[in-house]
C-alpha positions as CSV (number, residue, x, y, z in Angstrom):
1,E,6.3,2.0,-25.2
2,R,2.5,1.7,-24.9
3,R,2.7,-2.1,-24.8
4,R,5.2,-2.0,-22.0
5,A,3.2,0.5,-20.0
6,S,0.0,-1.4,-20.6
7,A,1.6,-4.6,-19.3
8,E,2.9,-2.8,-16.2
9,G,-0.6,-1.3,-15.7
10,F,-2.2,-4.7,-16.1
11,V,0.1,-6.3,-13.5
12,Q,-0.4,-3.3,-11.1
13,V,-4.2,-3.8,-11.4
14,L,-3.9,-7.5,-10.7
15,V,-1.7,-6.8,-7.6
16,R,-4.4,-4.5,-6.3
17,A,-7.2,-6.9,-7.1
18,S,-5.4,-10.0,-5.7
19,G,-3.2,-8.6,-2.9
20,D,-0.4,-10.7,-4.4
21,S,2.8,-8.7,-5.2
22,G,4.2,-11.7,-7.1
23,I,1.2,-12.2,-9.4
24,G,3.1,-10.9,-12.4
25,Q,5.2,-14.1,-12.3
26,Q,2.2,-16.4,-12.7
27,E,2.1,-18.3,-16.0
28,A,-1.5,-17.2,-16.7
29,V,-0.5,-13.5,-16.2
30,V,2.6,-13.7,-18.3
31,T,0.5,-15.2,-21.1
32,A,-2.3,-12.7,-20.7
33,I,0.2,-9.7,-21.0
34,G,0.3,-10.4,-24.7
35,S,-3.4,-9.6,-25.0
36,V,-3.8,-7.0,-22.3
37,D,-6.0,-4.8,-24.5
38,K,-9.0,-7.2,-24.0
39,Y,-9.0,-6.3,-20.3
40,M,-8.7,-2.6,-20.9
41,M,-11.8,-0.4,-21.5
42,Q,-10.0,2.7,-22.7
43,Y,-6.7,4.5,-22.6
44,G,-5.5,8.0,-23.2
45,Y,-2.4,10.2,-22.8
46,A,-1.9,13.2,-20.5
47,T,1.0,15.1,-19.1
48,R,2.1,15.4,-15.5
49,D,5.0,17.2,-13.8
50,G,7.9,14.8,-13.4
51,E,10.5,14.7,-10.6
52,T,12.4,17.6,-12.2
53,G,9.3,19.7,-12.7
54,E,9.3,19.1,-16.5
55,P,6.1,17.9,-18.0
56,Q,6.2,14.1,-18.7
57,P,3.8,12.1,-20.8
58,V,1.6,9.7,-18.9
59,L,-0.6,6.8,-20.1
60,N,-3.9,6.6,-18.3
61,M,-5.6,3.2,-18.5
62,D,-9.1,2.1,-17.4
63,F,-9.4,-1.6,-17.0
64,D,-12.6,-3.6,-17.0
65,G,-13.2,-4.7,-13.4
66,G,-15.5,-7.5,-14.4
67,A,-12.9,-8.9,-16.9
68,I,-10.2,-8.7,-14.3
69,T,-12.3,-10.5,-11.7
70,E,-13.2,-13.2,-14.3
71,F,-9.5,-13.6,-15.2
72,L,-8.5,-14.1,-11.6
73,R,-11.3,-16.6,-11.0
74,R,-10.7,-18.5,-14.2
75,Y,-7.1,-19.2,-13.2
76,G,-7.7,-19.8,-9.5
77,L,-5.7,-16.7,-8.5
78,P,-6.5,-14.8,-5.3
79,L,-9.2,-12.1,-5.4
80,W,-9.7,-9.5,-2.7
81,G,-13.2,-8.2,-2.2
82,S,-13.9,-4.5,-2.9
83,N,-14.8,-3.8,0.8
84,R,-11.4,-3.3,2.4
85,P,-11.6,-1.7,5.8
86,P,-8.8,0.6,6.8
87,L,-5.7,-0.8,8.5
88,L,-4.7,1.1,11.6
89,I,-0.9,1.4,11.8
90,W,1.1,1.8,15.0
91,M,4.7,2.0,14.0
92,A,7.8,2.9,16.0
93,W,10.8,4.2,13.9
94,E,14.3,4.3,15.3
95,Q,16.9,6.4,13.5
96,E,20.3,7.1,15.1
97,L,19.0,6.0,18.6
98,D,16.1,8.4,18.3
99,R,12.6,6.7,18.4
100,D,9.3,8.2,17.3
101,L,5.9,7.0,16.3
102,V,5.3,7.2,12.5
103,S,2.9,10.0,11.6
104,A,2.6,12.5,8.8
105,E,4.1,15.1,11.1
106,A,6.8,13.2,12.9
107,N,8.1,11.1,10.0
108,P,6.6,12.4,6.8
109,G,9.0,10.3,4.5
110,A,8.0,7.0,6.1
111,H,4.4,8.0,6.2
112,Q,4.4,8.9,2.5
113,I,6.0,5.6,1.5
114,L,3.5,3.6,3.5
115,Q,0.6,5.5,2.0
116,K,2.0,5.1,-1.5
117,E,2.6,1.3,-1.2
118,A,-0.8,0.8,0.5
119,A,-2.6,2.7,-2.4
120,R,-0.7,0.6,-4.9
121,R,-2.2,-2.5,-3.2
122,G,-5.7,-1.0,-2.8
123,V,-5.4,-0.8,1.0
124,T,-6.5,2.2,3.0
125,L,-4.3,3.1,6.0
126,A,-5.3,4.9,9.1
127,F,-2.8,6.3,11.6
128,P,-3.5,7.2,15.3
129,A,-3.9,10.9,16.1
130,F,-1.2,10.6,18.8
131,D,-3.2,13.2,20.7
132,S,-3.3,13.3,24.5
133,D,-5.8,10.4,24.6
134,D,-3.4,8.1,22.7
135,R,-0.4,9.2,24.6
136,A,-2.1,8.6,27.9
137,L,-2.6,4.9,26.9
138,V,0.4,4.1,24.6
139,S,4.1,5.0,24.8
140,I,6.7,4.6,22.2
141,G,8.1,1.8,24.3
142,D,4.8,0.0,24.1
143,V,4.9,0.0,20.3
144,W,8.6,-0.7,20.1
145,G,8.2,-3.6,22.5
146,L,5.2,-4.8,20.5
147,F,3.0,-4.9,23.6
148,P,-0.5,-5.4,22.2
149,E,-2.7,-4.6,25.3
150,P,-2.2,-0.8,25.4
151,V,-2.2,-0.5,21.6
152,L,-5.4,-2.4,21.2
153,T,-7.1,-0.4,24.1
154,A,-6.1,2.8,22.4
155,S,-7.1,1.5,19.0
156,A,-10.7,0.9,20.0
157,R,-11.7,4.5,19.4
158,Y,-10.7,4.3,15.8
159,Q,-13.2,1.5,15.0
160,T,-11.0,-0.3,12.5
161,Q,-11.2,-4.1,12.1
162,S,-7.4,-4.5,11.8
163,V,-4.5,-3.1,13.7
164,L,-0.8,-3.5,12.7
165,M,2.1,-2.9,15.1
166,A,5.6,-2.7,13.7
167,R,9.0,-1.4,14.6
168,V,11.6,-0.2,12.2
169,K,15.3,0.3,12.9
170,E,17.1,2.4,10.4
171,T,20.9,2.4,10.3
172,A,23.4,3.9,7.8
173,S,23.5,0.5,6.0
174,A,20.1,-1.1,6.5
175,I,16.5,-0.9,7.5
176,Q,15.2,-3.6,9.8
177,I,11.5,-4.2,10.2
């Protein structure tokens, strides 16, 4: 069980360090999984409340950042730098013909999924405040229509280097991005 969890943790660290969600399929990574302990500094066990509220055992692992970086470089795999500026997200979400901009308040489920997946990749997300300043410059229609001018104008106050606009349409049978 520890071997399987260690392998999963190793791949997760490589995804975060490289930005490549498919890195676990690389031949070098598949081979290295057999000796994952040489990339790990320490591990230990703890308990955490599971989905049902019952305590669940958890394996905590600390990987050697230098060894991970060396591994990625040695095999010519992508390596993200440690300075990752936040990504500002403007996302319109349509569900049953009702559109809203994704925020922790308006669409907590989508917001939580985005934050979780970004953290898994080592990316920090920022979301607009959607206060009166934002709403004076940007409408839901601007984001849904992917019109960059008003969104980029409103984004200037957040001082992020990158802005992402997206629209999501959720139906009973699918989610389209």
